Backbone as a ProteinNet text record, in pm:
[ID]
protein_1_A
[PRIMARY]
MKDRAFSVWTAAVDLAALGVLTLLLCVPVVTACPAVTALYYSVAKSIRRGRGGPYREYFRSFKENLLQGLALSVILALFGTAGFFSAVYIVNEPLSTAVDFFYRVTLFFCCLMAFMLLALCCPVLSRFRLKTVHVLLFGLRLLVRFPLRTLGLIGIWAALGGGCWFFPPLLLIAPGLGTLLASFLVEPSLQRYMPDRSEFDEGTDTWYLE
[TERTIARY]
3119.7	3141.5	3189	3265.3	3312.7	3188.2	3113.9	2953.7	2904.8	2880.6	2766.2	2815.9	2939.9	2991.6	2987.6	3019.2	2997.6	2851.2	2767.4	2625.4	2597	2639.6	2588.8	2660	2778	2809.4	2741.9	2723.5	2638.1	2527.3	2425.7	2324	2320.2	2419.4	2429.6	2469.1	2560.1	2591.8	2459.2	2397	2281.9	2174	2154.3	2104.3	2116.1	2278.4	2279.9	2278.1	2322.8	2286	2172.3	2090.2	1906.8	1855.5	1922.2	1894.8	1894.8	2033.2	2096	2029.2	2002.4	1885.6	1733.2	1727	1559.3	1601.7	1676	1707.2	1682.5	1764.7	1802.7	1670.3	1586.9	1477.3	1368.4	1394.4	1289.5	1311.2	1432.9	1458	1350.7	1286	1185.2	1047.2	1047.8	940.3	832.4	789.5	653.5	708.3	808.9	874.2	885.5	860.8	878.7	847.7	703.2	613	662.1	651.4	727.7	854.3	914.7	1073.8	1061.8	1000	959.1	910.7	779.4	768.9	834.4	932	1007.5	1115.5	1127.1	1233.5	1191.1	1090.1	1014.2	1019.7	941.4	945.3	1050.1	1188.3	1286.3	1352.5	1380.6	1407.3	1360	1180.3	1103.8	1127.8	1129.5	1133.7	1306.6	1388.9	1534.7	1605.4	1671.8	1717.2	1687.2	1565.7	1503.1	1494.5	1452.5	1396.8	1490.6	1575.1	1650.2	1595.6	1454.1	1395.9	1404.4	1496.2	1507.1	1643.1	1707	1790.9	1725.1	1795.5	1761.9	1723.2	1791.2	1798.6	1694.4	1695.4	1579.4	1455.3	1430	1301.8	1273.1	1369.6	1348.5	1289.8	1353.5	1290.6	1187.2	1116.3	1040.4	924.3	935.7	806.3	817.9	932.4	902.6	800.9	859.8	822.3	618.8	618.4	508	375.1	435.8	376.5	385.5	430.4	461.5	330.3	238.9	152.6	56.8	50.8	6.8	89.1	182.3	277.5	298.7	300.5	275.6	178.8	11.8	-80.7	-47.5	-14.9	19.1	119.8	237.5	341	241.2	196.4	100.2	37.5	-51.2	-119.1	-20	108.1	215.3	263.3	259.8	296.9	224.4	59.3	-33.3	-20.9	-22.5	13.8	148.7	267.1	391	364.3	319.1	289.2	165.9	98.8	9.8	48.2	151.8	220.7	322	379	500	433.2	331.5	328.9	190.8	185.4	120	227.6	346	435.2	502.6	531	566.9	432.1	353	265	276.1	289.6	340.8	464.3	557.8	669.9	705.2	636.6	651.7	507.4	398	308.6	237.3	211.4	141.1	-12.8	-18.8	-150.9	-229.9	-383.3	-500.6	-452	-485.8	-505.2	-547.2	-693.2	-757.9	-683.5	-628.2	-596.7	-451.2	-372.2	-270.7	-285.1	-346.4	-390.5	-457.1	-508.3	-575.8	-448.2	-354.1	-261.6	-149.4	-178.5	-76.7	-132	-277.4	-355	-336	-322	-294	-184.8	-82.1	68.8	66.5	7.6	10.1	-61.1	-178.2	-229.2	-155.1	-108.3	-25.4	90.5	162.7	272.3	238.7	123.2	84	16.4	-24.5	-57.2	57.7	154.4	263.8	314.8	332.8	405.4	362.4	196	100.3	130.9	140.4	194.5	289.7	402	545.6	575.6	500.3	543.8	441.8	352.2	203.7	149.7	126.6	66.7	136.1	292	381.8	416.9	453.3	422.9	274.2	191.9	43.3	71.1	98.3	81.1	203.1	304.7	382.8	369.8	239.4	199.7	80.6	-39.2	-139.7	-183.5	-289.5	-351.6	-477.4	-440.4	-617.7	-584.1	-708.9	-727.3	-650.6	-612.7	-541.5	-593.2	-735.9	-806.8	-836.4	-826.5	-822.3	-698.5	-579.7	-414.8	-428.3	-502.5	-507.9	-608.8	-723	-796.1	-692.4	-627.5	-587.7	-496.8	-395.6	-298.9	-361.9	-469	-512.8	-589.1	-633.6	-689.1	-559	-412.9	-318.8	-284.1	-279.2	-253.7	-310.3	-481	-561.6	-570.5	-570.7	-571.4	-468.3	-361.4	-218.7	-119	-171.8	-149.6	12.7	34.1	178.5	297.6	239.5	316.2	326	246.3	254.9	347.4	346.7	426.5	576.4	567.5	699.7	754.6	711.6	765.7	780.9	685.7	750.9	849.4	860.3	1030.4	1146.9	1104.6	1256.3	1290.7	1162.2	1195.8	1245	1189.4	1219.8	1371.5	1397.2	1561.5	1629.3	1604.5	1716.2	1694.2	1600.5	1595	1696.1	1669.1	1753.6	1883	1947.4	2054.7	2135.3	2075	2070.7	2116	2045	2019.4	2164.1	2235.8	2309.5	2480.6	2419.3	2543.8	2481.3	2494.5	2483.7	2495.5	2618.1	2651.5	2560.3	2527.5	2388.3	2296.9	2296.5	2173.8	2171.3	2311	2367.7	2291.6	2275.5	2249.2	2068.3	2042	1924.9	1832.7	1774.3	1672.3	1680.5	1747.3	1764.1	1753.9	1853.1	1822.6	1717.7	1649.4	1511.9	1378	1375.1	1323.1	1268.1	1435.6	1444.9	1437.5	1436.9	1389.3	1197.3	1150.3	1013.4	926.9	1021.9	939.6	868.2	979	969.3	805.8	801	650.1	557.2	574.1	453.3	434.2	495.7	444.1	380	400	290.8	145.3	130.8	6.4	-40.4	41.2	-4.2	-13.3	20.3	-3.5	-157.2	-213	-303	-439.7	-391.2	-505.4	-498	-359.9	-370.4	-424.5	-474.4	-544.7	-459.7	-492.3	-441	-354.6	-272.3	-146.9	-220.9	-287.4	-383	-477.1	-489.6	-588.2	-524.6	-394.8	-280.6	-255.9	-230.5	-219.1	-77.1	-72.2	53.4	142.8	238.4	383.8	376.6	313.5	322.4	392.2	473.9	600.2	577.7	478	413.9	518.3	606.7	711.3	685.2	573	516	459.2	410.5	349.8	462.5	611.9	646.7	724.8
-3523.1	-3578.1	-3427.5	-3348.3	-3263.1	-3153.9	-3132	-3063.1	-3112.8	-3214.5	-3300.9	-3273.6	-3302.2	-3278.2	-3126.9	-3049.6	-2918.1	-2868.6	-2939.9	-2905.9	-2961.2	-3100.6	-3107.9	-3046.5	-3004.9	-2939.3	-2792.8	-2730.8	-2625	-2631.9	-2703.4	-2760.2	-2766.9	-2835.4	-2867.1	-2728.4	-2640.6	-2547.9	-2434.7	-2441	-2341.2	-2413.9	-2517.3	-2599.6	-2557.9	-2546.8	-2512.1	-2356.6	-2290.5	-2154.4	-2116.3	-2151.7	-2105	-2138.5	-2305.5	-2354.1	-2264.5	-2228.2	-2123.4	-2021	-1952.8	-1797.4	-1841	-1953.4	-1972.3	-1968.7	-2045.7	-2058.8	-1889.1	-1795.9	-1689.1	-1589	-1629.1	-1561.8	-1593.2	-1751.5	-1797.6	-1761.2	-1690.9	-1625.1	-1547.2	-1438.2	-1356.5	-1419.4	-1560.3	-1645.5	-1624.9	-1454.6	-1421.3	-1437	-1447.1	-1465.4	-1608.8	-1728.7	-1859.2	-1874.9	-1885.6	-1946.3	-1886.1	-1744.5	-1728.9	-1774.1	-1791.3	-1793.8	-1981.9	-2043.3	-2214.9	-2188.2	-2080.6	-2124.7	-2092.6	-2016.9	-1929.8	-2017.6	-2137.8	-2251.9	-2339.1	-2364	-2496.2	-2452.8	-2349.5	-2290.2	-2306.2	-2204.5	-2230.8	-2345.7	-2466.9	-2597.9	-2664.7	-2651.4	-2740.5	-2690.4	-2541.5	-2501.9	-2494.6	-2407.9	-2382	-2514.7	-2566.6	-2681.2	-2811.6	-2855.2	-2973.8	-2966.4	-2846.4	-2839.8	-2711	-2663.8	-2594.6	-2431.2	-2411.7	-2294.3	-2206.7	-2068	-1983.1	-1996.9	-1829.6	-1867.8	-1886.5	-1954.1	-2002.3	-1910.5	-1816.7	-1698.1	-1553.8	-1553.7	-1501.5	-1523	-1642.7	-1722.2	-1741.2	-1756.7	-1771.3	-1623.4	-1498.4	-1399.2	-1316.5	-1391.4	-1374	-1402.8	-1555.7	-1596.6	-1541.6	-1538.2	-1479.9	-1316.4	-1246.9	-1113	-1157.2	-1188.8	-1266.1	-1292.8	-1407.6	-1461.8	-1415.4	-1298.9	-1248.9	-1205.2	-1164	-1120.9	-1266.7	-1341.1	-1461.4	-1532.2	-1563.6	-1604.6	-1551.5	-1403.3	-1378.9	-1442.3	-1453.1	-1500.2	-1667.2	-1723.5	-1871.1	-1858.1	-1768.2	-1781.5	-1803.2	-1669.7	-1643.9	-1779.8	-1832.1	-1935.2	-2069.9	-2060.6	-2138.9	-2117.4	-1993.6	-1958.9	-1979.6	-1978.8	-2004.7	-2149.4	-2257.5	-2420.1	-2415.4	-2343.3	-2360.8	-2351.4	-2232.5	-2165.6	-2307.8	-2341.2	-2454	-2556.3	-2601.4	-2685.2	-2704.1	-2569	-2585.8	-2602.4	-2519.8	-2511.7	-2630.7	-2727.4	-2861.6	-2984	-2964	-3029.8	-3005.3	-2868.1	-2834.3	-2881.8	-2881.2	-2919.4	-3098.3	-3148.6	-3302.5	-3350.9	-3263	-3294.8	-3275.4	-3130.7	-3079.8	-3105.6	-3093.6	-3115.6	-3239.1	-3270.1	-3387.1	-3369.3	-3430.1	-3446.3	-3600.4	-3569.3	-3671.1	-3768.8	-3861	-3916.6	-3851.3	-3810.1	-3752.7	-3603	-3558.8	-3406.4	-3448	-3513.9	-3606.7	-3639.8	-3706.8	-3751.9	-3618.1	-3537.2	-3403.7	-3359.4	-3309	-3231.6	-3297.5	-3456.2	-3536.5	-3544.1	-3536.4	-3519.6	-3379.3	-3268.6	-3166	-3126.8	-3165.4	-3195.3	-3224.8	-3321.1	-3452.2	-3336.2	-3300.4	-3181.3	-3128.3	-3035.6	-2903.2	-2908.7	-3036.3	-3064.3	-3113.6	-3172.1	-3255.9	-3130.5	-3020.4	-2895	-2813.7	-2755.2	-2722	-2768.3	-2946.6	-3025.1	-2962.7	-2973.4	-2970.3	-2813.3	-2704.1	-2577.2	-2583.3	-2626.2	-2611	-2729.7	-2788.3	-2919.2	-2950.4	-2884.1	-2870.9	-2771.5	-2684.6	-2540.8	-2455.6	-2458.7	-2341.2	-2419	-2549.9	-2542.4	-2553.6	-2533.6	-2509.5	-2370.1	-2286.1	-2130.7	-2106.1	-2191.4	-2128.2	-2141.1	-2239.5	-2251.9	-2223.7	-2247	-2151	-2035.8	-1968.1	-1871	-1868.4	-1886.2	-1898.6	-1838.4	-1811.2	-1758.2	-1802.2	-1757.7	-1811.6	-1920	-1911.1	-2023.8	-2163.3	-2130.4	-2242.4	-2300	-2238.7	-2288	-2390.2	-2349.5	-2433	-2573	-2565.5	-2662.4	-2747.4	-2687.5	-2745.2	-2869.2	-2757.8	-2860.1	-2986.9	-2931.7	-3073.3	-3177.2	-3121.1	-3243	-3313.6	-3269.9	-3368	-3449	-3414.2	-3474.5	-3559.5	-3567.4	-3702.8	-3781.5	-3734.9	-3784.5	-3899.9	-3823.2	-3915.4	-3970.9	-4033.8	-4114.1	-4138.3	-4241.7	-4260.2	-4162.8	-4058.2	-3973.5	-3894.7	-3829	-3765.1	-3848.6	-3995.2	-4066.6	-4058.6	-4058.8	-4029.6	-3888.5	-3779.3	-3659.7	-3625.6	-3707.8	-3741.9	-3809.7	-3895.6	-3978.6	-3902.8	-3827.6	-3733.4	-3641.3	-3580.5	-3474.7	-3473	-3631.8	-3680.9	-3726.5	-3753.1	-3817.1	-3720.2	-3616.5	-3514.2	-3405.4	-3405.5	-3366	-3467.5	-3572.8	-3657.9	-3646.1	-3631.3	-3607	-3475.6	-3386.8	-3239.9	-3229.7	-3312.6	-3350.6	-3394.9	-3513.2	-3590.4	-3543.5	-3433.2	-3362.5	-3245.7	-3134	-3019.3	-2965.5	-2958.4	-2918.5	-2935.2	-3037.8	-3109.4	-2982.6	-2926.5	-2831.7	-2725.7	-2697.1	-2617.5	-2653.4	-2795.4	-2841.4	-2932.8	-2960.7	-3021.8	-2930.7	-2816.3	-2729.9	-2752.9	-2786.4	-2766.6	-2900.4	-2987.1	-3128.5	-3188.9	-3122	-3188.6	-3174.5	-3040.7	-2950.2	-3056.2	-3053.7	-3144.3	-3300.2	-3369.6	-3488.9	-3515.1	-3397.1	-3393.5	-3360.6	-3266.6	-3238.8	-3358.1	-3427.9	-3568.7	-3619.1	-3610.8	-3665.8	-3589	-3446.7	-3333.7	-3299.6	-3297.8	-3253.8	-3312.8	-3462.3	-3557.7	-3507.7	-3473.5	-3455.6	-3345.2	-3224.4	-3103.9	-3134.7	-3200.1	-3254.4	-3264.8	-3319.6	-3393.5	-3258.6	-3154.1	-3065.6	-2950.2	-2975.9	-2853.7	-2909.3	-2801.3	-2809.2	-2907.3	-2938	-3009.4	-2917.9	-3003.7	-2890.5	-2796.6	-2909.3	-2861.9	-2699.4	-2684.3	-2575.4	-2485.5	-2451.2	-2355.8	-2245.2	-2136.3	-2047.4	-2127.8	-2117.4	-2157.1	-2041.6	-2101.6	-2019.5	-1991	-2091	-2117	-2191.6	-2147	-2247.8	-2309.3	-2444.4	-2546.8	-2615.4	-2545.6	-2631.9	-2721.7	-2695.5	-2740.4	-2893	-2886.5	-3020.5	-3146	-3115.5	-3174.6	-3293.4
-5112.7	-4966.9	-4876.6	-4915.2	-4819.8	-4840.8	-4927.7	-4928.4	-4816.5	-4833.8	-4724.5	-4605.1	-4575.1	-4445.1	-4383.2	-4463.6	-4469.5	-4372.8	-4514	-4463.8	-4340.5	-4318.9	-4141.9	-4058.6	-4081.6	-3950.7	-3969	-4038.9	-4061	-3975.6	-4014.8	-3939.8	-3804.2	-3770.1	-3611.3	-3567.7	-3612	-3547.5	-3534.8	-3626.6	-3656.1	-3539.1	-3530.4	-3389.3	-3262.9	-3275.3	-3111	-3119.4	-3154.7	-3180.2	-3191.4	-3234.7	-3243.6	-3078.4	-3038.3	-2915	-2802.4	-2804	-2706.7	-2684.6	-2841.6	-2846.3	-2758	-2819.2	-2753.4	-2590.8	-2528.8	-2375.2	-2343.1	-2405.4	-2335.9	-2326.5	-2490.1	-2455.3	-2385.5	-2335.4	-2201.5	-2083.8	-2052.6	-1951.4	-1845.1	-1991.2	-1913.6	-1888.1	-1909.8	-1906.9	-2016.8	-2000.8	-2070.9	-2228.6	-2254.7	-2435.6	-2461.2	-2334.7	-2382	-2507.2	-2502.7	-2632.7	-2781.9	-2749.1	-2874.7	-2936.5	-2838.5	-2871.9	-2892.3	-2814.1	-2872.4	-2993.6	-3048.7	-3217.7	-3283.9	-3238.8	-3351.2	-3387.9	-3255.9	-3294.3	-3357.5	-3348.7	-3433.1	-3572.6	-3606	-3724.2	-3796	-3723.6	-3812.3	-3839.5	-3721.1	-3791.4	-3845.4	-3873.8	-3943.2	-4114.3	-4124.9	-4254.4	-4283.7	-4238.2	-4263.7	-4250	-4140.9	-4118	-4144.1	-4161.3	-4207.5	-4388.8	-4428.6	-4543.3	-4629.5	-4564.4	-4641.7	-4726.7	-4642.6	-4727.2	-4673.9	-4680.2	-4602.8	-4509.4	-4460.3	-4327.6	-4195.9	-4118.7	-3982.7	-3897.8	-3886.2	-3802.9	-3868.4	-4021.7	-4083.4	-3999.3	-4051.2	-4036	-3861.6	-3783.9	-3660.4	-3592.6	-3631.8	-3589.7	-3648.1	-3778.9	-3846.3	-3769.9	-3747.9	-3663.3	-3515.6	-3445.7	-3345	-3327.8	-3435.8	-3435.6	-3478.8	-3570.2	-3647.6	-3496.9	-3407.2	-3323.6	-3194	-3181.9	-3030.5	-2956.9	-2985.4	-2938.8	-2872.5	-2949.8	-2896.6	-2844.1	-2890.5	-2796.9	-2627.8	-2643.5	-2487.1	-2409	-2424.1	-2398.9	-2378.6	-2461.7	-2411.5	-2298	-2303.3	-2221.4	-2076.2	-2071.2	-1982.9	-1904.6	-1991.1	-1932.5	-1882.6	-1963.9	-1931.6	-1779.5	-1753.5	-1637.3	-1512.8	-1541.6	-1454	-1415.1	-1530.9	-1518.6	-1402.6	-1423.2	-1418.1	-1235.9	-1209	-1068	-974.4	-1100.1	-987.6	-941.7	-1072.2	-1035.7	-948	-981.1	-850.4	-707.5	-653.3	-537.8	-468.6	-594.6	-598.2	-552.7	-580.8	-554.9	-433.7	-420	-270.8	-183.8	-183.9	-69.7	-52	-173.8	-161.9	-112.7	-106.5	-78.6	70.4	102	251	359	301	370	423.7	565.4	616.5	563.3	460.4	401.9	405.6	434.2	414	280.5	250.2	144	17.9	60	-54	-65.4	-22.5	-26.5	-97.7	-89.2	-146.1	-292	-280.6	-426.7	-510.4	-444	-517.6	-602.4	-512.7	-522.1	-639.4	-630	-709.2	-878.7	-872.2	-1003.5	-1045	-969.5	-998.8	-1089.7	-970.1	-1053.5	-1190.7	-1214.1	-1351.5	-1426.7	-1422.5	-1491.4	-1537.4	-1459.1	-1500	-1556.5	-1537.6	-1591.5	-1799.2	-1765.7	-1893.8	-2008.7	-1933.6	-2001.1	-2075.9	-1945.4	-1989.3	-2124.3	-2102.2	-2202.3	-2351.9	-2353.8	-2424.5	-2502.4	-2407	-2477.4	-2577.8	-2496.7	-2563	-2661.7	-2655.1	-2782.5	-2871.8	-2834.5	-2967.1	-3006.8	-2888.6	-2922.4	-3001.6	-2953.7	-2981.8	-3177.5	-3235.3	-3332	-3422.3	-3361.7	-3436.6	-3443.2	-3345.2	-3367.2	-3486.4	-3499.4	-3611.3	-3750.4	-3745.6	-3887.4	-3896.1	-3865	-3899.1	-3797.9	-3865	-3798.4	-3740.8	-3613.2	-3555.1	-3427.8	-3356.8	-3210.3	-3110.3	-3036.2	-2922.8	-2864.7	-2857.4	-2802.4	-2880	-3022.8	-3101.5	-3136.4	-3105.3	-3077.2	-2957	-2860	-2717.6	-2783.5	-2838.3	-2898.7	-2962.8	-3054.2	-3179.1	-3118.7	-3008	-2958.1	-2840.1	-2788.4	-2713.7	-2773	-2905.1	-2999	-3070.6	-3090.3	-3147.5	-3044.9	-2892.1	-2787.9	-2769.5	-2816.5	-2763.2	-2870.7	-3000	-3149	-3162.2	-3143.7	-3189.7	-3034.3	-2985	-2846.4	-2875.5	-2959.4	-3009.6	-3050.2	-3112.9	-3131.1	-2975.5	-2946.9	-2785.5	-2717.3	-2708.1	-2586.5	-2666.1	-2809	-2844	-2828.3	-2825.6	-2784.9	-2656.7	-2550.8	-2408.5	-2362.8	-2462.1	-2452.2	-2480.4	-2608.3	-2658.3	-2551.1	-2471.1	-2395.3	-2271.1	-2241.7	-2105.5	-2086.9	-2220.4	-2226.6	-2236.3	-2303	-2300	-2160	-2135.6	-1995.6	-1879.3	-1911.7	-1814.7	-1859	-1947.5	-1987.9	-1933.2	-1967.9	-1940.8	-1770.8	-1670.9	-1509.5	-1505.5	-1581.3	-1543.2	-1603.4	-1726.2	-1827.1	-1852.9	-1768.8	-1787.2	-1922.2	-1980.4	-2090.3	-2244.6	-2204.3	-2320.2	-2336.7	-2235.1	-2216.5	-2370.8	-2402.8	-2490.9	-2634.9	-2639	-2758.7	-2784.8	-2659.6	-2633.9	-2695.9	-2684.3	-2765	-2864.7	-2973.8	-3122.1	-3157.2	-3070.2	-3162.5	-3080.4	-2973	-2954.8	-3044.4	-3072.6	-3138.3	-3306.8	-3346.9	-3480.3	-3462.3	-3373.8	-3360.8	-3345.3	-3236.4	-3287.5	-3379.1	-3463.2	-3588.7	-3666	-3663.2	-3708.1	-3683.7	-3581.5	-3508.8	-3525.1	-3516.8	-3520.2	-3688.3	-3758.4	-3892.7	-3933.2	-3933.7	-4020.7	-3929.1	-3817.7	-3757.7	-3819.6	-3826.7	-3895.3	-4027.3	-4078	-4246.9	-4245.8	-4167	-4171.6	-4156.3	-4118.6	-4119	-4235.4	-4312.4	-4397.2	-4556.3	-4618.8	-4746.8	-4840.6	-4962.8	-5051.5	-5150.8	-5208.2	-5268.8	-5375.8	-5421.9	-5536.3	-5551.1	-5355.7	-5333.8	-5319	-5335.9	-5298.6	-5455.4	-5432.6	-5563	-5626.8	-5748.7	-5833.4	-5790	-5725.2	-5706.5	-5541.3	-5491.2	-5360.1	-5289	-5171.2	-5146.4	-5043.4	-5072	-4971.7	-4898.2	-4829.7	-4809.9	-4669.9	-4621	-4530.8	-4553.3	-4728.5	-4759.8	-4782.4	-4778.3	-4835.4	-4738.9
[MASK]
++++++++++++++++++++++++++++++++++++++++++++++++++++++++++++++++++++++++++++++++++++++++++++++++++++++++++++++++++++++++++++++++++++++++++++++++++++++++++++++++++++++++++++++++++++++++++++++++++++++++++++++++++

């Protein structure tokens, strides 16, 4: 019982530490996607399945996916900028109904694409070796093919975001906790595209199939 309690406590501390580390690495913006990718990989592999040290796996994933992650971060920044200016126009400018509708649709689209990049494309990048454009298409496929899982992910992050708004200290544990909960929805989707276990060489650590 003591060992189990210690294990749960250790996992909770690791989740919080990895989350704070990810927030710090997201500050430069261009490293946001590599950081989120590394967080997902470390949580899915080390925290959930106990394979490897969480910090070692985090920095290994961050390093391996840095270049593609930077590209995704640039795309994320473009959607974020477009969404920001759309929101500013909606709030501050006296617009016609048609123009107002255009900016509202633009804002919704930008938010959806930003969500897809962080919640789906980053997990894809952590797991598969694909070109950046294929990572984007893969994320879009997951978004559309598994609508209930997508709604679940939106619910998780919306709930945590609302919690952080009303109780800011929650921000310290929200990234790690949210990623852990999200992995239970994302992992089954990713496994649909993995080869059968029998196709791997003997001795391959197929932790992602468990």
